[in-house]
PyMOL CGO cylinders between C-alpha atoms (Angstrom):
from pymol import cmd
from pymol.cgo import CYLINDER

trace = [
    CYLINDER, 13.91, -9.74, 3.45, 12.23, -8.91, 0.17, 0.3, 1, 1, 1, 1, 1, 1,
    CYLINDER, 12.23, -8.91, 0.17, 14.46, -7.83, -2.71, 0.3, 1, 1, 1, 1, 1, 1,
    CYLINDER, 14.46, -7.83, -2.71, 13.39, -4.76, -4.81, 0.3, 1, 1, 1, 1, 1, 1,
    CYLINDER, 13.39, -4.76, -4.81, 12.27, -6.77, -7.88, 0.3, 1, 1, 1, 1, 1, 1,
    CYLINDER, 12.27, -6.77, -7.88, 10.54, -9.59, -5.88, 0.3, 1, 1, 1, 1, 1, 1,
    CYLINDER, 10.54, -9.59, -5.88, 6.88, -10.25, -5.66, 0.3, 1, 1, 1, 1, 1, 1,
    CYLINDER, 6.88, -10.25, -5.66, 5.39, -8.57, -2.68, 0.3, 1, 1, 1, 1, 1, 1,
    CYLINDER, 5.39, -8.57, -2.68, 7.47, -5.46, -2.95, 0.3, 1, 1, 1, 1, 1, 1,
    CYLINDER, 7.47, -5.46, -2.95, 6.07, -2.06, -3.91, 0.3, 1, 1, 1, 1, 1, 1,
    CYLINDER, 6.07, -2.06, -3.91, 6.35, -1.41, -7.70, 0.3, 1, 1, 1, 1, 1, 1,
    CYLINDER, 6.35, -1.41, -7.70, 6.73, -5.13, -8.54, 0.3, 1, 1, 1, 1, 1, 1,
    CYLINDER, 6.73, -5.13, -8.54, 3.85, -5.06, -11.06, 0.3, 1, 1, 1, 1, 1, 1,
    CYLINDER, 3.85, -5.06, -11.06, 5.13, -1.84, -12.83, 0.3, 1, 1, 1, 1, 1, 1,
    CYLINDER, 5.13, -1.84, -12.83, 8.71, -3.34, -13.15, 0.3, 1, 1, 1, 1, 1, 1,
    CYLINDER, 8.71, -3.34, -13.15, 7.43, -6.73, -14.25, 0.3, 1, 1, 1, 1, 1, 1,
    CYLINDER, 7.43, -6.73, -14.25, 5.20, -5.17, -16.80, 0.3, 1, 1, 1, 1, 1, 1,
    CYLINDER, 5.20, -5.17, -16.80, 8.07, -3.29, -18.36, 0.3, 1, 1, 1, 1, 1, 1,
    CYLINDER, 8.07, -3.29, -18.36, 10.15, -6.48, -18.37, 0.3, 1, 1, 1, 1, 1, 1,
    CYLINDER, 10.15, -6.48, -18.37, 7.35, -8.66, -19.95, 0.3, 1, 1, 1, 1, 1, 1,
    CYLINDER, 7.35, -8.66, -19.95, 6.79, -5.97, -22.67, 0.3, 1, 1, 1, 1, 1, 1,
    CYLINDER, 6.79, -5.97, -22.67, 10.52, -5.99, -23.57, 0.3, 1, 1, 1, 1, 1, 1,
    CYLINDER, 10.52, -5.99, -23.57, 10.76, -9.77, -23.45, 0.3, 1, 1, 1, 1, 1, 1,
    CYLINDER, 10.76, -9.77, -23.45, 7.74, -10.36, -25.62, 0.3, 1, 1, 1, 1, 1, 1,
    CYLINDER, 7.74, -10.36, -25.62, 8.85, -7.82, -28.23, 0.3, 1, 1, 1, 1, 1, 1,
    CYLINDER, 8.85, -7.82, -28.23, 12.27, -9.43, -28.36, 0.3, 1, 1, 1, 1, 1, 1,
    CYLINDER, 12.27, -9.43, -28.36, 10.92, -12.85, -28.76, 0.3, 1, 1, 1, 1, 1, 1,
    CYLINDER, 10.92, -12.85, -28.76, 8.69, -11.79, -31.68, 0.3, 1, 1, 1, 1, 1, 1,
    CYLINDER, 8.69, -11.79, -31.68, 11.56, -9.81, -33.10, 0.3, 1, 1, 1, 1, 1, 1,
    CYLINDER, 11.56, -9.81, -33.10, 13.73, -13.00, -33.19, 0.3, 1, 1, 1, 1, 1, 1,
    CYLINDER, 13.73, -13.00, -33.19, 10.96, -14.86, -34.98, 0.3, 1, 1, 1, 1, 1, 1,
    CYLINDER, 10.96, -14.86, -34.98, 10.44, -12.18, -37.46, 0.3, 1, 1, 1, 1, 1, 1,
    CYLINDER, 10.44, -12.18, -37.46, 14.21, -11.94, -38.12, 0.3, 1, 1, 1, 1, 1, 1,
    CYLINDER, 14.21, -11.94, -38.12, 14.54, -15.68, -38.72, 0.3, 1, 1, 1, 1, 1, 1,
    CYLINDER, 14.54, -15.68, -38.72, 11.63, -15.56, -41.06, 0.3, 1, 1, 1, 1, 1, 1,
    CYLINDER, 11.63, -15.56, -41.06, 13.10, -12.58, -43.07, 0.3, 1, 1, 1, 1, 1, 1,
    CYLINDER, 13.10, -12.58, -43.07, 16.58, -14.17, -43.19, 0.3, 1, 1, 1, 1, 1, 1,
    CYLINDER, 16.58, -14.17, -43.19, 15.16, -17.29, -44.67, 0.3, 1, 1, 1, 1, 1, 1,
    CYLINDER, 15.16, -17.29, -44.67, 12.93, -15.54, -47.22, 0.3, 1, 1, 1, 1, 1, 1,
    CYLINDER, 12.93, -15.54, -47.22, 15.84, -13.25, -48.29, 0.3, 1, 1, 1, 1, 1, 1,
    CYLINDER, 15.84, -13.25, -48.29, 18.16, -16.10, -48.59, 0.3, 1, 1, 1, 1, 1, 1,
    CYLINDER, 18.16, -16.10, -48.59, 15.91, -18.46, -50.53, 0.3, 1, 1, 1, 1, 1, 1,
    CYLINDER, 15.91, -18.46, -50.53, 13.17, -16.15, -51.95, 0.3, 1, 1, 1, 1, 1, 1,
    CYLINDER, 13.17, -16.15, -51.95, 10.69, -18.63, -50.62, 0.3, 1, 1, 1, 1, 1, 1,
    CYLINDER, 10.69, -18.63, -50.62, 8.72, -19.40, -47.49, 0.3, 1, 1, 1, 1, 1, 1,
    CYLINDER, 8.72, -19.40, -47.49, 9.62, -23.10, -47.74, 0.3, 1, 1, 1, 1, 1, 1,
    CYLINDER, 9.62, -23.10, -47.74, 12.83, -23.27, -45.74, 0.3, 1, 1, 1, 1, 1, 1,
    CYLINDER, 12.83, -23.27, -45.74, 14.01, -24.35, -42.27, 0.3, 1, 1, 1, 1, 1, 1,
    CYLINDER, 14.01, -24.35, -42.27, 14.28, -20.80, -41.02, 0.3, 1, 1, 1, 1, 1, 1,
    CYLINDER, 14.28, -20.80, -41.02, 10.55, -20.19, -41.71, 0.3, 1, 1, 1, 1, 1, 1,
    CYLINDER, 10.55, -20.19, -41.71, 9.78, -23.38, -39.61, 0.3, 1, 1, 1, 1, 1, 1,
    CYLINDER, 9.78, -23.38, -39.61, 12.08, -22.16, -36.78, 0.3, 1, 1, 1, 1, 1, 1,
    CYLINDER, 12.08, -22.16, -36.78, 10.38, -18.76, -36.95, 0.3, 1, 1, 1, 1, 1, 1,
    CYLINDER, 10.38, -18.76, -36.95, 6.95, -20.26, -36.66, 0.3, 1, 1, 1, 1, 1, 1,
    CYLINDER, 6.95, -20.26, -36.66, 8.00, -22.50, -33.81, 0.3, 1, 1, 1, 1, 1, 1,
    CYLINDER, 8.00, -22.50, -33.81, 9.49, -19.44, -32.20, 0.3, 1, 1, 1, 1, 1, 1,
    CYLINDER, 9.49, -19.44, -32.20, 6.06, -17.84, -32.13, 0.3, 1, 1, 1, 1, 1, 1,
    CYLINDER, 6.06, -17.84, -32.13, 4.91, -20.42, -29.69, 0.3, 1, 1, 1, 1, 1, 1,
    CYLINDER, 4.91, -20.42, -29.69, 6.95, -19.16, -26.64, 0.3, 1, 1, 1, 1, 1, 1,
    CYLINDER, 6.95, -19.16, -26.64, 6.46, -15.60, -27.83, 0.3, 1, 1, 1, 1, 1, 1,
    CYLINDER, 6.46, -15.60, -27.83, 2.73, -15.94, -27.77, 0.3, 1, 1, 1, 1, 1, 1,
    CYLINDER, 2.73, -15.94, -27.77, 2.90, -17.48, -24.28, 0.3, 1, 1, 1, 1, 1, 1,
    CYLINDER, 2.90, -17.48, -24.28, 4.99, -14.40, -23.18, 0.3, 1, 1, 1, 1, 1, 1,
    CYLINDER, 4.99, -14.40, -23.18, 2.34, -12.17, -24.80, 0.3, 1, 1, 1, 1, 1, 1,
    CYLINDER, 2.34, -12.17, -24.80, -0.40, -13.61, -22.54, 0.3, 1, 1, 1, 1, 1, 1,
    CYLINDER, -0.40, -13.61, -22.54, 1.71, -12.89, -19.58, 0.3, 1, 1, 1, 1, 1, 1,
    CYLINDER, 1.71, -12.89, -19.58, 2.42, -9.32, -20.89, 0.3, 1, 1, 1, 1, 1, 1,
    CYLINDER, 2.42, -9.32, -20.89, -1.35, -8.76, -21.24, 0.3, 1, 1, 1, 1, 1, 1,
    CYLINDER, -1.35, -8.76, -21.24, -2.04, -9.92, -17.68, 0.3, 1, 1, 1, 1, 1, 1,
    CYLINDER, -2.04, -9.92, -17.68, 0.61, -7.52, -16.36, 0.3, 1, 1, 1, 1, 1, 1,
    CYLINDER, 0.61, -7.52, -16.36, -0.75, -4.72, -18.55, 0.3, 1, 1, 1, 1, 1, 1,
    CYLINDER, -0.75, -4.72, -18.55, -4.23, -5.30, -17.06, 0.3, 1, 1, 1, 1, 1, 1,
    CYLINDER, -4.23, -5.30, -17.06, -2.81, -5.46, -13.46, 0.3, 1, 1, 1, 1, 1, 1,
    CYLINDER, -2.81, -5.46, -13.46, -2.58, -2.42, -11.36, 0.3, 1, 1, 1, 1, 1, 1,
    CYLINDER, -2.58, -2.42, -11.36, -0.23, -2.20, -8.36, 0.3, 1, 1, 1, 1, 1, 1,
    CYLINDER, -0.23, -2.20, -8.36, -0.43, -0.03, -5.31, 0.3, 1, 1, 1, 1, 1, 1,
    CYLINDER, -0.43, -0.03, -5.31, -0.61, 3.67, -6.11, 0.3, 1, 1, 1, 1, 1, 1,
    CYLINDER, -0.61, 3.67, -6.11, 2.01, 6.00, -4.95, 0.3, 1, 1, 1, 1, 1, 1,
    CYLINDER, 2.01, 6.00, -4.95, -0.68, 8.03, -2.99, 0.3, 1, 1, 1, 1, 1, 1,
    CYLINDER, -0.68, 8.03, -2.99, -1.69, 4.84, -1.11, 0.3, 1, 1, 1, 1, 1, 1,
    CYLINDER, -1.69, 4.84, -1.11, 1.97, 3.98, -0.51, 0.3, 1, 1, 1, 1, 1, 1,
    CYLINDER, 1.97, 3.98, -0.51, 2.62, 7.38, 1.00, 0.3, 1, 1, 1, 1, 1, 1,
    CYLINDER, 2.62, 7.38, 1.00, -0.40, 7.04, 3.20, 0.3, 1, 1, 1, 1, 1, 1,
    CYLINDER, -0.40, 7.04, 3.20, 0.66, 3.65, 4.47, 0.3, 1, 1, 1, 1, 1, 1,
    CYLINDER, 0.66, 3.65, 4.47, 4.18, 4.94, 5.25, 0.3, 1, 1, 1, 1, 1, 1,
    CYLINDER, 4.18, 4.94, 5.25, 5.29, 3.15, 8.53, 0.3, 1, 1, 1, 1, 1, 1,
    CYLINDER, 5.29, 3.15, 8.53, 1.77, 2.49, 9.69, 0.3, 1, 1, 1, 1, 1, 1,
    CYLINDER, 1.77, 2.49, 9.69, 2.43, -1.24, 9.28, 0.3, 1, 1, 1, 1, 1, 1,
    CYLINDER, 2.43, -1.24, 9.28, 5.63, -1.26, 11.18, 0.3, 1, 1, 1, 1, 1, 1,
    CYLINDER, 5.63, -1.26, 11.18, 6.11, -4.59, 12.98, 0.3, 1, 1, 1, 1, 1, 1,
    CYLINDER, 6.11, -4.59, 12.98, 3.69, -6.57, 10.80, 0.3, 1, 1, 1, 1, 1, 1,
    CYLINDER, 3.69, -6.57, 10.80, 4.53, -8.78, 8.00, 0.3, 1, 1, 1, 1, 1, 1,
    CYLINDER, 4.53, -8.78, 8.00, 3.42, -6.95, 4.81, 0.3, 1, 1, 1, 1, 1, 1,
    CYLINDER, 3.42, -6.95, 4.81, 3.24, -7.31, 1.07, 0.3, 1, 1, 1, 1, 1, 1,
    CYLINDER, 3.24, -7.31, 1.07, 2.48, -5.00, -1.79, 0.3, 1, 1, 1, 1, 1, 1,
    CYLINDER, 2.48, -5.00, -1.79, 1.12, -5.44, -5.39, 0.3, 1, 1, 1, 1, 1, 1,
    CYLINDER, 1.12, -5.44, -5.39, -0.57, -8.80, -5.15, 0.3, 1, 1, 1, 1, 1, 1,
    CYLINDER, -0.57, -8.80, -5.15, -2.91, -9.54, -8.08, 0.3, 1, 1, 1, 1, 1, 1,
    CYLINDER, -2.91, -9.54, -8.08, -4.73, -12.88, -7.65, 0.3, 1, 1, 1, 1, 1, 1,
    CYLINDER, -4.73, -12.88, -7.65, -6.36, -14.58, -10.59, 0.3, 1, 1, 1, 1, 1, 1,
    CYLINDER, -6.36, -14.58, -10.59, -9.28, -17.01, -10.66, 0.3, 1, 1, 1, 1, 1, 1,
    CYLINDER, -9.28, -17.01, -10.66, -11.35, -18.49, -13.34, 0.3, 1, 1, 1, 1, 1, 1,
    CYLINDER, -11.35, -18.49, -13.34, -14.12, -15.92, -12.91, 0.3, 1, 1, 1, 1, 1, 1,
    CYLINDER, -14.12, -15.92, -12.91, -12.47, -12.87, -11.56, 0.3, 1, 1, 1, 1, 1, 1,
    CYLINDER, -12.47, -12.87, -11.56, -9.14, -11.12, -10.75, 0.3, 1, 1, 1, 1, 1, 1,
    CYLINDER, -9.14, -11.12, -10.75, -8.50, -9.52, -7.38, 0.3, 1, 1, 1, 1, 1, 1,
    CYLINDER, -8.50, -9.52, -7.38, -6.05, -6.64, -6.77, 0.3, 1, 1, 1, 1, 1, 1,
    CYLINDER, -6.05, -6.64, -6.77, -4.77, -6.27, -3.36, 0.3, 1, 1, 1, 1, 1, 1,
    CYLINDER, -4.77, -6.27, -3.36, -2.49, -3.19, -3.12, 0.3, 1, 1, 1, 1, 1, 1,
    CYLINDER, -2.49, -3.19, -3.12, -1.26, -3.94, 0.33, 0.3, 1, 1, 1, 1, 1, 1,
    CYLINDER, -1.26, -3.94, 0.33, -1.51, -6.77, 2.79, 0.3, 1, 1, 1, 1, 1, 1,
    CYLINDER, -1.51, -6.77, 2.79, -0.48, -7.09, 6.43, 0.3, 1, 1, 1, 1, 1, 1,
    CYLINDER, -0.48, -7.09, 6.43, -0.53, -10.10, 8.66, 0.3, 1, 1, 1, 1, 1, 1,
    CYLINDER, -0.53, -10.10, 8.66, -0.14, -11.05, 12.21, 0.3, 1, 1, 1, 1, 1, 1,
    CYLINDER, -0.14, -11.05, 12.21, -0.94, -14.49, 13.69, 0.3, 1, 1, 1, 1, 1, 1,
    CYLINDER, -0.94, -14.49, 13.69, -3.81, -15.84, 11.91, 0.3, 1, 1, 1, 1, 1, 1,
    CYLINDER, -3.81, -15.84, 11.91, -5.36, -12.54, 10.99, 0.3, 1, 1, 1, 1, 1, 1,
    CYLINDER, -5.36, -12.54, 10.99, -4.63, -10.68, 7.70, 0.3, 1, 1, 1, 1, 1, 1,
    CYLINDER, -4.63, -10.68, 7.70, -5.91, -7.36, 6.39, 0.3, 1, 1, 1, 1, 1, 1,
    CYLINDER, -5.91, -7.36, 6.39, -5.59, -5.92, 2.98, 0.3, 1, 1, 1, 1, 1, 1,
    CYLINDER, -5.59, -5.92, 2.98, -6.63, -2.88, 1.02, 0.3, 1, 1, 1, 1, 1, 1,
    CYLINDER, -6.63, -2.88, 1.02, -7.66, -2.73, -2.67, 0.3, 1, 1, 1, 1, 1, 1,
    CYLINDER, -7.66, -2.73, -2.67, -7.99, 0.18, -5.03, 0.3, 1, 1, 1, 1, 1, 1,
    CYLINDER, -7.99, 0.18, -5.03, -9.96, -1.98, -7.48, 0.3, 1, 1, 1, 1, 1, 1,
    CYLINDER, -9.96, -1.98, -7.48, -13.32, -0.37, -8.12, 0.3, 1, 1, 1, 1, 1, 1,
    CYLINDER, -13.32, -0.37, -8.12, -15.28, -3.64, -8.91, 0.3, 1, 1, 1, 1, 1, 1,
    CYLINDER, -15.28, -3.64, -8.91, -13.61, -5.65, -6.16, 0.3, 1, 1, 1, 1, 1, 1,
    CYLINDER, -13.61, -5.65, -6.16, -15.81, -8.61, -5.18, 0.3, 1, 1, 1, 1, 1, 1,
    CYLINDER, -15.81, -8.61, -5.18, -14.96, -9.07, -1.56, 0.3, 1, 1, 1, 1, 1, 1,
    CYLINDER, -14.96, -9.07, -1.56, -17.18, -12.25, -1.21, 0.3, 1, 1, 1, 1, 1, 1,
    CYLINDER, -17.18, -12.25, -1.21, -15.70, -13.94, -4.24, 0.3, 1, 1, 1, 1, 1, 1,
    CYLINDER, -15.70, -13.94, -4.24, -12.16, -13.11, -3.09, 0.3, 1, 1, 1, 1, 1, 1,
    CYLINDER, -12.16, -13.11, -3.09, -12.75, -14.61, 0.39, 0.3, 1, 1, 1, 1, 1, 1,
    CYLINDER, -12.75, -14.61, 0.39, -14.18, -17.78, -1.19, 0.3, 1, 1, 1, 1, 1, 1,
    CYLINDER, -14.18, -17.78, -1.19, -11.21, -18.03, -3.51, 0.3, 1, 1, 1, 1, 1, 1,
    CYLINDER, -11.21, -18.03, -3.51, -8.64, -17.50, -0.75, 0.3, 1, 1, 1, 1, 1, 1,
    CYLINDER, -8.64, -17.50, -0.75, -10.54, -19.96, 1.63, 0.3, 1, 1, 1, 1, 1, 1,
    CYLINDER, -10.54, -19.96, 1.63, -10.38, -22.60, -1.10, 0.3, 1, 1, 1, 1, 1, 1,
    CYLINDER, -10.38, -22.60, -1.10, -6.71, -22.01, -1.96, 0.3, 1, 1, 1, 1, 1, 1,
    CYLINDER, -6.71, -22.01, -1.96, -5.71, -22.01, 1.66, 0.3, 1, 1, 1, 1, 1, 1,
    CYLINDER, -5.71, -22.01, 1.66, -7.55, -25.29, 2.31, 0.3, 1, 1, 1, 1, 1, 1,
    CYLINDER, -7.55, -25.29, 2.31, -5.85, -26.90, -0.74, 0.3, 1, 1, 1, 1, 1, 1,
    CYLINDER, -5.85, -26.90, -0.74, -2.51, -25.98, 0.78, 0.3, 1, 1, 1, 1, 1, 1,
    CYLINDER, -2.51, -25.98, 0.78, -3.25, -27.09, 4.38, 0.3, 1, 1, 1, 1, 1, 1,
    CYLINDER, -3.25, -27.09, 4.38, -3.67, -23.60, 5.89, 0.3, 1, 1, 1, 1, 1, 1,
    CYLINDER, -3.67, -23.60, 5.89, -6.63, -23.34, 8.14, 0.3, 1, 1, 1, 1, 1, 1,
    CYLINDER, -6.63, -23.34, 8.14, -8.27, -20.83, 10.44, 0.3, 1, 1, 1, 1, 1, 1,
    CYLINDER, -8.27, -20.83, 10.44, -6.72, -17.75, 8.67, 0.3, 1, 1, 1, 1, 1, 1,
    CYLINDER, -6.72, -17.75, 8.67, -9.08, -14.74, 8.54, 0.3, 1, 1, 1, 1, 1, 1,
    CYLINDER, -9.08, -14.74, 8.54, -8.50, -12.29, 5.73, 0.3, 1, 1, 1, 1, 1, 1,
    CYLINDER, -8.50, -12.29, 5.73, -10.41, -9.03, 5.52, 0.3, 1, 1, 1, 1, 1, 1,
    CYLINDER, -10.41, -9.03, 5.52, -9.96, -6.81, 2.43, 0.3, 1, 1, 1, 1, 1, 1,
    CYLINDER, -9.96, -6.81, 2.43, -10.96, -3.18, 2.69, 0.3, 1, 1, 1, 1, 1, 1,
    CYLINDER, -10.96, -3.18, 2.69, -11.74, -0.33, 0.19, 0.3, 1, 1, 1, 1, 1, 1,
    CYLINDER, -11.74, -0.33, 0.19, -11.76, 2.40, 2.77, 0.3, 1, 1, 1, 1, 1, 1,
    CYLINDER, -11.76, 2.40, 2.77, -8.36, 3.63, 3.92, 0.3, 1, 1, 1, 1, 1, 1,
    CYLINDER, -8.36, 3.63, 3.92, -9.48, 4.80, 7.38, 0.3, 1, 1, 1, 1, 1, 1,
    CYLINDER, -9.48, 4.80, 7.38, -11.08, 1.36, 8.16, 0.3, 1, 1, 1, 1, 1, 1,
    CYLINDER, -11.08, 1.36, 8.16, -7.96, -0.46, 6.87, 0.3, 1, 1, 1, 1, 1, 1,
    CYLINDER, -7.96, -0.46, 6.87, -5.63, 1.72, 9.02, 0.3, 1, 1, 1, 1, 1, 1,
    CYLINDER, -5.63, 1.72, 9.02, -7.83, 1.02, 12.02, 0.3, 1, 1, 1, 1, 1, 1,
    CYLINDER, -7.83, 1.02, 12.02, -7.52, -2.75, 11.37, 0.3, 1, 1, 1, 1, 1, 1,
    CYLINDER, -7.52, -2.75, 11.37, -3.72, -2.38, 10.89, 0.3, 1, 1, 1, 1, 1, 1,
    CYLINDER, -3.72, -2.38, 10.89, -3.51, -0.49, 14.28, 0.3, 1, 1, 1, 1, 1, 1,
    CYLINDER, -3.51, -0.49, 14.28, -5.62, -3.22, 15.87, 0.3, 1, 1, 1, 1, 1, 1,
    CYLINDER, -5.62, -3.22, 15.87, -3.28, -5.93, 14.52, 0.3, 1, 1, 1, 1, 1, 1,
    CYLINDER, -3.28, -5.93, 14.52, -0.22, -4.15, 15.83, 0.3, 1, 1, 1, 1, 1, 1,
    CYLINDER, -0.22, -4.15, 15.83, -1.87, -3.86, 19.14, 0.3, 1, 1, 1, 1, 1, 1,
    CYLINDER, -1.87, -3.86, 19.14, -3.26, -7.41, 19.39, 0.3, 1, 1, 1, 1, 1, 1,
    CYLINDER, -3.26, -7.41, 19.39, -1.81, -9.79, 21.92, 0.3, 1, 1, 1, 1, 1, 1,
    CYLINDER, -1.81, -9.79, 21.92, -2.01, -12.57, 19.43, 0.3, 1, 1, 1, 1, 1, 1,
    CYLINDER, -2.01, -12.57, 19.43, 1.07, -14.96, 18.86, 0.3, 1, 1, 1, 1, 1, 1,
    CYLINDER, 1.07, -14.96, 18.86, 3.62, -13.16, 16.65, 0.3, 1, 1, 1, 1, 1, 1,
    CYLINDER, 3.62, -13.16, 16.65, 4.70, -16.07, 14.38, 0.3, 1, 1, 1, 1, 1, 1,
    CYLINDER, 4.70, -16.07, 14.38, 6.88, -14.83, 11.48, 0.3, 1, 1, 1, 1, 1, 1,
    CYLINDER, 6.88, -14.83, 11.48, 7.35, -18.34, 10.16, 0.3, 1, 1, 1, 1, 1, 1,
    CYLINDER, 7.35, -18.34, 10.16, 3.58, -18.87, 9.90, 0.3, 1, 1, 1, 1, 1, 1,
    CYLINDER, 3.58, -18.87, 9.90, 3.04, -15.37, 8.42, 0.3, 1, 1, 1, 1, 1, 1,
    CYLINDER, 3.04, -15.37, 8.42, 5.76, -16.12, 5.85, 0.3, 1, 1, 1, 1, 1, 1,
    CYLINDER, 5.76, -16.12, 5.85, 4.15, -19.34, 4.96, 0.3, 1, 1, 1, 1, 1, 1,
    CYLINDER, 4.15, -19.34, 4.96, 0.73, -17.67, 4.35, 0.3, 1, 1, 1, 1, 1, 1,
    CYLINDER, 0.73, -17.67, 4.35, 2.16, -14.58, 2.62, 0.3, 1, 1, 1, 1, 1, 1,
    CYLINDER, 2.16, -14.58, 2.62, 4.54, -16.76, 0.59, 0.3, 1, 1, 1, 1, 1, 1,
    CYLINDER, 4.54, -16.76, 0.59, 1.41, -18.70, -0.65, 0.3, 1, 1, 1, 1, 1, 1,
    CYLINDER, 1.41, -18.70, -0.65, -0.22, -15.42, -1.60, 0.3, 1, 1, 1, 1, 1, 1,
    CYLINDER, -0.22, -15.42, -1.60, 2.79, -14.43, -3.59, 0.3, 1, 1, 1, 1, 1, 1,
    CYLINDER, 2.79, -14.43, -3.59, 2.85, -17.76, -5.36, 0.3, 1, 1, 1, 1, 1, 1,
    CYLINDER, 2.85, -17.76, -5.36, -0.90, -17.39, -6.27, 0.3, 1, 1, 1, 1, 1, 1,
    CYLINDER, -0.90, -17.39, -6.27, -0.42, -13.77, -7.58, 0.3, 1, 1, 1, 1, 1, 1,
    CYLINDER, -0.42, -13.77, -7.58, 1.00, -12.59, -10.80, 0.3, 1, 1, 1, 1, 1, 1,
]
cmd.load_cgo(trace, "trace")
């Protein structure tokens, strides 16, 4: 079972974005307050609190990078969520997956899986399906997962046809294998 604030749940990116903004602002505020306290106390920049403030900027900057990634990421829209409804009942499913690679980022709004077949839908306008398939194939191979077919759709109707076909398929229903593949997808996404 997926918890409400866990990767793969609807609204995860939106909630995590809010958390990253708050965390980053707090970290920079701590560094600034240390610097100001040292400067007010000694009337100089040459003190240990200034050093602590500068060193505090390192984790704050790392947090800022995460914040920027979450600000750029888009999750599943409410319209698509309502359209999906219970159409994926009986399938292993995940929402709000945002995969990153060196060259491109891939938004997968919703993903379902049964057996060794997975289907996803994206709302990303410049989604490069070929690059995404190559990226996933490489990552699956690196993690010992073979023979999984993943198809990402942009068209809702075609996606829902594939979801229905997966529900009706006579393929082996292996929740443990589905969980392994979808768990890897979660680990690879923001």
